[in-house]
Every structure is written in C-alpha cells, then in structure tokens.
N, CA, C and O atoms as CSV, one atom per row, in Angstrom:
chain,resi,resn,atom,element,x,y,z
A,1,MET,N,N,2.455,-22.123,7.384
A,1,MET,CA,C,1.282,-21.819,7.313
A,1,MET,C,C,1.179,-20.151,6.230
A,1,MET,O,O,1.655,-19.100,6.660
A,2,ILE,N,N,0.657,-20.225,5.194
A,2,ILE,CA,C,0.845,-19.171,4.168
A,2,ILE,C,C,-0.390,-18.398,4.417
A,2,ILE,O,O,-1.559,-18.784,4.427
A,3,ALA,N,N,0.226,-16.967,4.659
A,3,ALA,CA,C,-1.007,-15.895,4.900
A,3,ALA,C,C,-1.844,-15.550,3.452
A,3,ALA,O,O,-1.278,-15.348,2.378
A,4,GLN,N,N,-3.126,-15.531,3.638
A,4,GLN,CA,C,-3.735,-15.060,2.714
A,4,GLN,C,C,-3.951,-13.364,2.921
A,4,GLN,O,O,-4.036,-12.840,4.032
A,5,PHE,N,N,-4.027,-12.563,1.526
A,5,PHE,CA,C,-3.828,-11.294,1.775
A,5,PHE,C,C,-5.157,-11.194,1.280
A,5,PHE,O,O,-5.739,-12.229,0.953
A,6,SER,N,N,-5.875,-9.772,1.152
A,6,SER,CA,C,-6.720,-9.228,0.131
A,6,SER,C,C,-6.363,-8.948,-0.873
A,6,SER,O,O,-5.178,-9.249,-1.010
A,7,PRO,N,N,-6.813,-8.470,-1.764
A,7,PRO,CA,C,-6.640,-8.068,-3.389
A,7,PRO,C,C,-5.695,-6.766,-3.368
A,7,PRO,O,O,-4.649,-6.565,-3.985
A,8,LYS,N,N,-6.439,-5.887,-2.400
A,8,LYS,CA,C,-5.664,-4.689,-2.215
A,8,LYS,C,C,-4.249,-4.642,-1.656
A,8,LYS,O,O,-3.347,-3.930,-2.096
A,9,ALA,N,N,-4.155,-5.598,-0.499
A,9,ALA,CA,C,-3.178,-5.931,0.059
A,9,ALA,C,C,-1.846,-6.600,-1.003
A,9,ALA,O,O,-0.720,-6.127,-1.155
A,10,GLN,N,N,-2.385,-7.724,-1.573
A,10,GLN,CA,C,-1.593,-7.926,-2.164
A,10,GLN,C,C,-0.927,-6.954,-3.322
A,10,GLN,O,O,0.255,-6.877,-3.657
A,11,ARG,N,N,-2.079,-6.238,-3.822
A,11,ARG,CA,C,-1.655,-5.253,-4.591
A,11,ARG,C,C,-0.142,-3.954,-4.105
A,11,ARG,O,O,0.686,-3.277,-4.715
A,12,LEU,N,N,-0.531,-4.229,-2.659
A,12,LEU,CA,C,0.285,-3.503,-2.055
A,12,LEU,C,C,1.734,-3.768,-1.665
A,12,LEU,O,O,2.742,-3.062,-1.646
A,13,LEU,N,N,1.412,-5.368,-1.282
A,13,LEU,CA,C,3.102,-5.850,-1.510
A,13,LEU,C,C,3.552,-6.361,-2.616
A,13,LEU,O,O,4.578,-7.041,-2.639
A,14,GLU,N,N,2.803,-6.084,-3.719
A,14,GLU,CA,C,3.780,-6.326,-4.939
A,14,GLU,C,C,4.318,-4.924,-5.668
A,14,GLU,O,O,4.793,-4.856,-6.802
A,15,ALA,N,N,4.133,-3.880,-4.781
A,15,ALA,CA,C,4.244,-2.250,-4.785
A,15,ALA,C,C,5.545,-2.047,-4.325
A,15,ALA,O,O,6.493,-1.474,-4.862
A,16,LEU,N,N,5.424,-2.696,-3.078
A,16,LEU,CA,C,6.565,-2.194,-2.351
A,16,LEU,C,C,7.846,-3.267,-2.106
A,16,LEU,O,O,7.670,-4.473,-1.936
A,17,THR,N,N,9.099,-2.643,-2.118
A,17,THR,CA,C,10.239,-3.699,-2.136
A,17,THR,C,C,10.158,-4.496,-0.909
A,17,THR,O,O,9.420,-4.299,0.057
A,18,ASP,N,N,10.932,-5.327,-1.067
A,18,ASP,CA,C,11.248,-6.303,0.239
A,18,ASP,C,C,11.797,-5.391,1.743
A,18,ASP,O,O,11.469,-5.703,2.888
A,19,GLY,N,N,12.515,-4.459,1.440
A,19,GLY,CA,C,12.872,-3.435,2.405
A,19,GLY,C,C,12.076,-2.734,3.113
A,19,GLY,O,O,12.311,-2.369,4.265
A,20,GLU,N,N,10.948,-2.467,2.395
A,20,GLU,CA,C,9.671,-1.413,2.560
A,20,GLU,C,C,8.899,-2.344,3.279
A,20,GLU,O,O,8.278,-1.868,4.229
A,21,ILE,N,N,8.781,-3.549,3.068
A,21,ILE,CA,C,8.047,-4.348,3.789
A,21,ILE,C,C,8.326,-4.659,4.897
A,21,ILE,O,O,7.458,-4.589,5.768
A,22,LEU,N,N,9.653,-5.105,5.204
A,22,LEU,CA,C,9.978,-5.261,6.516
A,22,LEU,C,C,9.833,-3.837,7.573
A,22,LEU,O,O,9.630,-3.777,8.785
A,23,GLN,N,N,10.039,-2.719,6.510
A,23,GLN,CA,C,10.014,-1.558,7.365
A,23,GLN,C,C,8.648,-1.153,8.335
A,23,GLN,O,O,8.484,-0.465,9.343
A,24,ILE,N,N,7.973,-1.787,7.650
A,24,ILE,CA,C,6.054,-1.376,8.252
A,24,ILE,C,C,5.771,-2.199,9.135
A,24,ILE,O,O,5.080,-1.894,10.106
A,25,GLN,N,N,6.395,-3.699,8.887
A,25,GLN,CA,C,6.190,-5.003,9.780
A,25,GLN,C,C,5.949,-4.653,11.370
A,25,GLN,O,O,6.998,-4.185,11.813
A,26,LYS,N,N,4.886,-4.720,12.421
A,26,LYS,CA,C,4.920,-4.726,13.456
A,26,LYS,C,C,6.206,-5.081,14.400
A,26,LYS,O,O,6.361,-4.476,15.461
A,27,GLU,N,N,7.106,-6.075,13.974
A,27,GLU,CA,C,8.220,-6.378,14.790
A,27,GLU,C,C,9.431,-5.665,14.805
A,27,GLU,O,O,10.421,-5.739,15.532
A,28,ASN,N,N,9.084,-4.827,13.667
A,28,ASN,CA,C,10.091,-3.453,13.222
A,28,ASN,C,C,10.594,-2.685,14.642
A,28,ASN,O,O,9.895,-1.775,15.088
A,29,PRO,N,N,11.926,-3.118,15.385
A,29,PRO,CA,C,12.124,-2.157,16.808
A,29,PRO,C,C,12.348,-0.723,16.193
A,29,PRO,O,O,12.868,-0.039,17.075
A,30,PHE,N,N,12.196,-0.098,15.215
A,30,PHE,CA,C,12.404,1.065,14.872
A,30,PHE,C,C,11.043,2.125,14.984
A,30,PHE,O,O,10.752,2.425,13.827
A,31,ARG,N,N,10.450,2.553,15.599
A,31,ARG,CA,C,8.992,2.803,15.348
A,31,ARG,C,C,8.539,3.902,14.806
A,31,ARG,O,O,7.428,4.125,14.326
A,32,ARG,N,N,9.912,4.914,14.957
A,32,ARG,CA,C,9.598,5.939,14.067
A,32,ARG,C,C,9.753,6.022,12.893
A,32,ARG,O,O,9.147,6.871,12.238
A,33,GLU,N,N,10.718,5.040,12.275
A,33,GLU,CA,C,10.959,4.572,11.025
A,33,GLU,C,C,9.502,3.719,10.476
A,33,GLU,O,O,9.156,4.028,9.336
A,34,ARG,N,N,9.032,3.156,10.866
A,34,ARG,CA,C,8.184,2.385,10.567
A,34,ARG,C,C,6.760,3.327,10.530
A,34,ARG,O,O,5.950,3.219,9.609
A,35,ASN,N,N,6.618,4.073,11.440
A,35,ASN,CA,C,5.359,4.826,11.477
A,35,ASN,C,C,5.583,5.962,10.302
A,35,ASN,O,O,4.701,6.303,9.513
A,36,ASP,N,N,6.596,6.354,10.326
A,36,ASP,CA,C,6.959,7.355,8.842
A,36,ASP,C,C,6.639,6.810,7.662
A,36,ASP,O,O,5.903,7.375,6.853
A,37,LYS,N,N,7.244,5.513,7.456
A,37,LYS,CA,C,6.746,4.878,6.143
A,37,LYS,C,C,5.147,4.470,6.179
A,37,LYS,O,O,4.506,4.585,5.134
A,38,ILE,N,N,4.506,3.995,7.372
A,38,ILE,CA,C,2.979,4.225,7.314
A,38,ILE,C,C,2.276,5.197,6.644
A,38,ILE,O,O,1.629,5.191,5.596
A,39,CYS,N,N,2.617,6.296,7.725
A,39,CYS,CA,C,2.193,7.646,7.022
A,39,CYS,C,C,2.591,7.964,5.732
A,39,CYS,O,O,1.724,8.571,5.104
A,40,GLU,N,N,3.485,7.778,5.216
A,40,GLU,CA,C,3.810,8.023,3.684
A,40,GLU,C,C,3.023,7.235,3.120
A,40,GLU,O,O,2.277,7.812,2.328
A,41,LEU,N,N,2.838,5.858,3.220
A,41,LEU,CA,C,1.734,5.046,2.350
A,41,LEU,C,C,0.376,5.784,2.481
A,41,LEU,O,O,-0.239,6.427,1.630
A,42,HIS,N,N,0.119,5.559,3.586
A,42,HIS,CA,C,-1.164,6.368,4.063
A,42,HIS,C,C,-1.813,7.777,2.839
A,42,HIS,O,O,-2.874,7.846,2.218
A,43,GLY,N,N,-0.618,8.731,2.903
A,43,GLY,CA,C,-0.583,9.736,2.431
A,43,GLY,C,C,-0.715,9.741,0.628
A,43,GLY,O,O,-0.944,10.654,-0.165
A,44,ARG,N,N,-0.501,8.533,0.479
A,44,ARG,CA,C,-0.591,8.221,-0.841
A,44,ARG,C,C,-1.592,7.431,-1.387
A,44,ARG,O,O,-1.602,6.939,-2.516
A,45,GLY,N,N,-2.412,7.341,-0.543
A,45,GLY,CA,C,-3.868,6.552,-0.651
A,45,GLY,C,C,-4.078,5.355,-0.169
A,45,GLY,O,O,-5.229,4.932,-0.279
A,46,VAL,N,N,-3.235,4.630,0.376
A,46,VAL,CA,C,-3.443,3.135,0.915
A,46,VAL,C,C,-4.121,3.228,2.254
A,46,VAL,O,O,-3.718,3.941,3.173
A,47,SER,N,N,-5.213,2.432,2.295
A,47,SER,CA,C,-6.045,2.732,3.224
A,47,SER,C,C,-5.631,1.891,4.573
A,47,SER,O,O,-4.805,0.977,4.579
A,48,GLN,N,N,-6.492,2.458,5.922
A,48,GLN,CA,C,-5.982,1.884,6.813
A,48,GLN,C,C,-5.892,0.859,6.983
A,48,GLN,O,O,-4.884,0.392,7.513
A,49,ALA,N,N,-6.991,0.062,6.567
A,49,ALA,CA,C,-7.305,-1.334,6.734
A,49,ALA,C,C,-6.242,-2.056,6.084
A,49,ALA,O,O,-5.746,-3.033,6.646
A,50,THR,N,N,-5.818,-1.642,4.875
A,50,THR,CA,C,-4.701,-2.422,3.856
A,50,THR,C,C,-3.465,-2.618,4.867
A,50,THR,O,O,-2.996,-3.722,5.145
A,51,LEU,N,N,-3.008,-1.408,5.373
A,51,LEU,CA,C,-1.643,-1.137,6.187
A,51,LEU,C,C,-1.573,-2.079,7.099
A,51,LEU,O,O,-0.607,-2.805,7.332
A,52,ALA,N,N,-2.884,-2.063,7.757
A,52,ALA,CA,C,-2.845,-3.017,8.976
A,52,ALA,C,C,-2.863,-4.461,8.825
A,52,ALA,O,O,-2.370,-5.237,9.644
A,53,GLU,N,N,-3.523,-4.835,7.616
A,53,GLU,CA,C,-3.383,-6.148,7.185
A,53,GLU,C,C,-2.125,-6.285,7.046
A,53,GLU,O,O,-1.536,-7.054,7.806
A,54,VAL,N,N,-1.402,-5.556,6.020
A,54,VAL,CA,C,0.023,-6.059,5.635
A,54,VAL,C,C,0.963,-5.875,6.858
A,54,VAL,O,O,1.837,-6.730,6.998
A,55,SER,N,N,0.884,-4.795,7.824
A,55,SER,CA,C,2.095,-4.579,8.658
A,55,SER,C,C,1.578,-5.410,10.025
A,55,SER,O,O,2.476,-5.373,10.866
A,56,GLY,N,N,0.719,-5.947,10.369
A,56,GLY,CA,C,0.299,-6.949,11.552
A,56,GLY,C,C,0.124,-6.038,12.620
A,56,GLY,O,O,0.125,-6.457,13.778
A,57,LEU,N,N,-0.024,-4.860,12.365
A,57,LEU,CA,C,-0.999,-3.613,13.288
A,57,LEU,C,C,-2.244,-3.746,13.298
A,57,LEU,O,O,-2.890,-3.952,12.270
A,58,SER,N,N,-2.792,-3.637,14.550
A,58,SER,CA,C,-4.135,-3.277,14.748
A,58,SER,C,C,-4.420,-1.704,13.829
A,58,SER,O,O,-3.715,-0.695,13.808
A,59,SER,N,N,-5.814,-2.010,13.082
A,59,SER,CA,C,-6.270,-0.761,12.481
A,59,SER,C,C,-6.593,0.383,13.393
A,59,SER,O,O,-6.892,1.485,12.933
A,60,THR,N,N,-6.537,0.138,14.703
A,60,THR,CA,C,-6.826,1.347,15.745
A,60,THR,C,C,-5.065,1.464,15.919
A,60,THR,O,O,-4.933,2.661,16.177
A,61,THR,N,N,-4.043,1.019,15.913
A,61,THR,CA,C,-2.949,1.627,15.866
A,61,THR,C,C,-2.543,2.310,14.629
A,61,THR,O,O,-2.007,3.408,14.777
A,62,ILE,N,N,-2.700,1.860,13.442
A,62,ILE,CA,C,-2.838,2.473,12.301
A,62,ILE,C,C,-3.271,3.687,12.495
A,62,ILE,O,O,-2.471,4.621,12.549
A,63,TRP,N,N,-4.821,3.901,12.655
A,63,TRP,CA,C,-5.269,5.029,13.183
A,63,TRP,C,C,-4.638,6.131,13.848
A,63,TRP,O,O,-4.477,7.261,13.387
A,64,ASN,N,N,-4.205,5.584,15.277
A,64,ASN,CA,C,-3.479,6.319,15.832
A,64,ASN,C,C,-2.137,7.228,15.392
A,64,ASN,O,O,-1.890,8.400,15.675
A,65,ILE,N,N,-1.408,6.328,14.646
A,65,ILE,CA,C,-0.221,6.475,13.966
A,65,ILE,C,C,-0.271,8.106,12.996
A,65,ILE,O,O,0.373,9.151,12.901
A,66,VAL,N,N,-1.450,7.467,12.442
A,66,VAL,CA,C,-1.798,8.415,11.501
A,66,VAL,C,C,-2.087,9.866,11.615
A,66,VAL,O,O,-1.716,10.842,10.963
A,67,ALA,N,N,-3.125,9.657,12.991
A,67,ALA,CA,C,-3.722,10.821,13.466
A,67,ALA,C,C,-2.783,11.749,14.350
A,67,ALA,O,O,-2.977,12.953,14.517
A,68,LYS,N,N,-1.709,10.995,14.906
A,68,LYS,CA,C,-0.583,11.708,15.924
A,68,LYS,C,C,0.372,12.560,14.729
A,68,LYS,O,O,0.687,13.738,14.901
A,69,LYS,N,N,0.825,11.671,13.349
A,69,LYS,CA,C,1.479,12.605,12.691
A,69,LYS,C,C,0.688,13.792,11.687
A,69,LYS,O,O,1.157,14.661,10.952
A,70,GLU,N,N,-0.612,13.434,11.992
A,70,GLU,CA,C,-1.275,14.737,11.519
A,70,GLU,C,C,-1.341,15.943,12.223
A,70,GLU,O,O,-1.416,17.057,11.704
A,71,LEU,N,N,-1.307,15.666,13.546
A,71,LEU,CA,C,-1.819,16.554,14.608
A,71,LEU,C,C,-0.247,17.255,14.795
A,71,LEU,O,O,-0.151,18.429,15.152
A,72,LEU,N,N,0.850,16.494,14.545
A,72,LEU,CA,C,2.092,17.363,14.657
A,72,LEU,C,C,2.537,17.977,13.115
A,72,LEU,O,O,3.567,18.644,13.016
A,73,ARG,N,N,1.860,17.755,12.182
A,73,ARG,CA,C,1.783,18.609,11.002
A,73,ARG,C,C,1.408,19.966,11.198
A,73,ARG,O,O,2.036,20.875,10.655
A,74,LEU,N,N,0.319,20.191,12.019
A,74,LEU,CA,C,-0.775,21.216,12.046
A,74,LEU,C,C,0.399,22.299,12.292
A,74,LEU,O,O,1.458,21.949,12.813
A,75,GLU,N,N,0.156,23.642,11.887
A,75,GLU,CA,C,0.655,25.081,12.206
A,75,GLU,C,C,0.664,25.039,13.487
A,75,GLU,O,O,-0.456,24.851,13.963
A,76,PRO,N,N,1.914,25.192,14.596
A,76,PRO,CA,C,2.150,25.834,15.760
A,76,PRO,C,C,0.892,26.738,16.404
A,76,PRO,O,O,0.597,26.587,17.590
A,77,SER,N,N,0.110,27.764,15.484
A,77,SER,CA,C,-0.691,28.315,15.796
A,77,SER,C,C,-2.060,27.760,16.203
A,77,SER,O,O,-2.989,28.204,16.877
A,78,THR,N,N,-1.827,26.590,15.519
A,78,THR,CA,C,-3.197,25.964,15.929
A,78,THR,C,C,-3.240,24.531,16.745
A,78,THR,O,O,-3.924,23.537,16.500
A,79,ARG,N,N,-2.342,24.744,17.730
A,79,ARG,CA,C,-2.118,24.028,18.475
A,79,ARG,C,C,-1.888,24.799,19.835
A,79,ARG,O,O,-1.305,25.883,19.840
A,80,ARG,N,N,-2.416,24.144,21.111
A,80,ARG,CA,C,-1.880,24.833,22.454
A,80,ARG,C,C,-2.111,23.894,23.277
A,80,ARG,O,O,-3.214,23.376,23.449
A,81,ASN,N,N,-1.014,23.583,23.890
A,81,ASN,CA,C,-0.533,22.389,24.874
A,81,ASN,C,C,-1.036,21.107,24.550
A,81,ASN,O,O,-1.683,20.343,25.266
A,82,GLY,N,N,-0.517,20.913,22.943
A,82,GLY,CA,C,-0.563,19.765,22.327
A,82,GLY,C,C,-2.019,19.459,22.011
A,82,GLY,O,O,-2.132,18.291,21.639
A,83,ASN,N,N,-3.169,20.122,22.037
A,83,ASN,CA,C,-4.585,20.127,21.610
A,83,ASN,C,C,-4.750,21.181,20.482
A,83,ASN,O,O,-4.239,22.300,20.435
A,84,VAL,N,N,-5.513,20.629,19.649
A,84,VAL,CA,C,-6.081,21.663,18.488
A,84,VAL,C,C,-6.873,22.378,18.913
A,84,VAL,O,O,-7.685,21.904,19.708
A,85,ILE,N,N,-6.953,23.827,18.547
A,85,ILE,CA,C,-7.669,24.681,19.067
A,85,ILE,C,C,-8.785,25.031,17.932
A,85,ILE,O,O,-8.382,25.440,16.843
A,86,SER,N,N,-10.159,24.878,18.165
A,86,SER,CA,C,-11.174,24.967,17.210
A,86,SER,C,C,-11.739,26.436,16.829
A,86,SER,O,O,-12.634,26.555,15.992
C-alpha cells in the first residue's frame, strides 16, 4: 500500500533527508531526538497537521510536544512549580 500525502507533506518529505524522515517517525525509540526535530521543524514554519501526517503521530501528540518545549523555553522567572505565572 502506497501512502498518499497532502501537497504540503510531500514538499516536506522532499526537503528532508532520509535520516530526518526516520528521526521524526512515531516508531523512533529516541523520543527526545524525535521531539527536538519536530520542534525545530515547527519553529521553521511547518504546521502541526503536516508534522502529524508525516510522522504518524496524532496532531494532539504534536501539539503536546511543541507546547512542552515552549514551556521549558520560558525564563525561570515566568514559571513556578512547572506552571506559567500570568
């Protein structure tokens, strides 16, 4: 069975190396490596929906990965016990 990808997903697959494609896959046992690459691609403008389509992860999982990295990137003074101070 040949997977059908959206035009955006096809463009992303063409832009990534084979190693990068394997790195973002759901089956990658190295989650930190996978999540870092997903955040990097998201930071470069790739949508969460496209990342979900290409990686095999759900869009909710992609959202959680990106949100967690964003929270960890906040300055320590804006966090208290893991929660963002408003």
